[in-house]
C-alpha positions, 0 to 999 in steps of 0.5 A, a space after each residue: 502479341 508476345 512482346 505485349 506479353 513481354 511488356 506487361 511482364 516488364 512492366 510488372 515485375 517494374 511494380 512488384 520492383 517499385 512496391 518491395 521499394 515501396 515498402 523499404 522506404 515506409 521501413 525507413 521512415 517509419 525506424 526515423 520517425 522511431 528515431 526522432 520521436 525518442 529525440 523528441 523526448 530526450 530535448 525534452 528532458 534535457 530542456 527540463 534540467 537545463 531550467 531546473 538547472 538555471 533556476 537552482 544557479 538563480 536561487 545560488 546566485 542570490 545566496 551569493 549575493 546574500 553572503 557577500 552584503 554580508 561579507 561587505 558589511 553596510 557600513 563598509 567596516 572589514 572583511 575580517 568584522 564580517 566573517 566572524 558575523 559570518 561566522 556567528 550566524 553560521 553557529 547559531 544556525 547550527 545550534 539552532 540546527 541541534 537544539 531540534 535536532 534534541 528536540 527530535 529524538 526526544 519527540 520520537 523517544 516520547 513516541 516510542 515509548 507510547 507505542 510500546 505502553 499502546 501494544 502492552 495495553 493491546 497486549 492485555 486487551 487480547 489476553 483479557 478477550 481470549 478469557 471472556 472467549 475460554 468462560 463463554 466456551 465452556 459457559 455455553 459447554 456447560 449449558 448445553 450439557 446442562 440443557 441435554 440432562 433437562 430434555 433428557 429426563 423428560 424425554 425419559 419420563 415421557 417414554 417410560 410413560 407411553 410405557 405403562 401406558 401400552 402394558 397397562 392398555 395390553 392388559 386390560 385387554 388381556 382382562 378382557 378377553 379372560 372375561 369373555 
């Protein structure tokens, strides 16, 4: 019985040890999965960069081929003449770019001027709005004062009339008392 109990204890220890080892292996696998995902991400990013660079190489190759054709010339002219044509072409492109720049600067200046004019108009509108607002406040104040005076006058006359009625009623009562 003792040996059986010892054997069960040994098996439980072996099982616990195996579970610990299994948990360690799972953690290592999880860590490796994370590293694998990171490396896959890097591979995808590098693949995109390579594709982009291939596209850039194709574009540059095409430009190189066109320049070589310009340099060689269609009729076999000397290379110096082709270089001059290339230089004239580059100068025309530069001049066109300068013209576009000046045109854009002119448009920018015009737009800045329009913004200044619109800001000035906005400030005038705000100033006029403030004036109208002040006039409205003054008008409301004047109307309140005017209505307050009109309300007070009838109230005073009603109070005076009721006081006069009270006095005449009291006088009539005294006179009837004196008669009796």
